[in-house]
C-alpha positions, 0 to 999 in steps of 0.5 A: 726091645733091645738086642739084649734081654733081661729075665723080666723081658724074656718072661714077658715075651714068653707069656705074651705068646702063651695061651695059659699060665706057665711054670718057671720051667716051662717059661725057660724051656720055651725060651730055649726053644726060641733061642731067647737064652742067647739074647740074655744080657747075662746068664749064670749057672742056674738060669731057671732059679734066677728066672724064678727069683726075678719073677718073685721079686718083681711081684713082691717089690712092685705089687700091684704095678708088677706085670706078672701074677702068681696064677696057681700054687701047686704047681706054681705058675705065672701069668700076665696081670693084663690077661688075668681074667 
C-alpha cells in the first residue's frame, strides 16, 4: 500500500481488521485511533461525510465488483463483500 491512502483504502484497511460490519462513524473513529487519517491523500472539513460518500459511490458504481456491501439499514453499516457470509 502506498504511503498516502484514499478513503477507499482506509475503509478497506479498517474493515479487514474488524470482526463485524461498521458504521461510517465507527470506521472513521477507528481510523483516527490508528492514525490513518494522517495518511489520507487529502482531507477536507467533513471527512466523515466524504468517507460515507466514497463507500456509497463505490457500491453504486461498481455494483457487484465493489469490495463493500451495505450490511444493515438502521443503523447503516458496511462490510466487506468477501466476508458477507
